[in-house]
N, C-alpha and C positions, 0 to 999 in steps of 0.2 A: 598738785593740790595739797591739802593739809595731811600730814602723815600722822598716823596714830602713835602715841607715846611708845607703844611696844615696838613698832617698826624702828623708831629712832634708836631705842635701846639696842636692838639687834644690830643695826648698822654700826653703832658705836663699839659693840663688843667684837664685831667682825673686823673693824679697823684695828682694834687692840690686838686681836689674834694675828692679823697680818703683820703688825709691828713685832709681835713676839716671835713669829715664825722667821721674820727677817733677821732679828737679833740672833736667834738660835743658829740659823744657817751661817751667819757671819762668824759667830764664835766657833762654830764647828770647823769652818775653813781655817781660822787662826789656829785652832787646836791641831788640826791635821798638819798644817805647815810646821808648827813647833815639833810635832811628833816626827815628821820626816827629817827635820834637822837633827833631832836627838837620836834618831834610829841607830846610826853607826856606833855612838858611844854606849847605847843600851845593849846592842849586840856584843860589843867589846866587853862590857861588864859581865854579861851573861856568860861569855866564854871564860873569863877569868874566874868567875864564881864556880863554873863547872870544873875548871882545872883544879881549883883549890879543893873542891869536894873530892875529886878523883885522887888528889894527893893525900887527902885524909884517909881514903879507903885503902890506897896502895902507896904507902910512903916509899920514896926512892925512885918512882917512875916520874919523870919530869912532865911528860905529856900524857893526857888521858887516852890518846890514840895509840900510844906505844903498846905493843902487844906484850905478852908474858915473855920472860927471858928465854932465849932459844935453848931448850934442853935437848931436843932431838936435832942433831946437826944436819941430817939429810933433808928433813922437811924445810929447814931454814934455807938451805942451798936451793931447793926446788923453787921456793917462792921468789928468791932474789933473781934466779934465772928467768922466771916468768916476767918479773918487772923489767929487767934489762932488755928482754926481747921486745916487750911492749914499747919501751922508750925508743928502741932502735928504729922501729917502724916510722 
């Protein structure tokens, strides 16, 4: 039968919302795809940023994961013995 103008308007806005949602999902997928492709370089940049910051804090240490210089010889020997035992297994 004859549809009221209000119903037609609602159908039109629902179709519009449908299209908008589809566009949003599509662009979201594209965005995620780009993000996944970029992820390794993002991580790499974060690591190098972190290393640069660590170098500013403690100049002379090449890696942020390098511990303080071994002042106590005995504890240093203990840790290396632990590591070699772990690697041997």
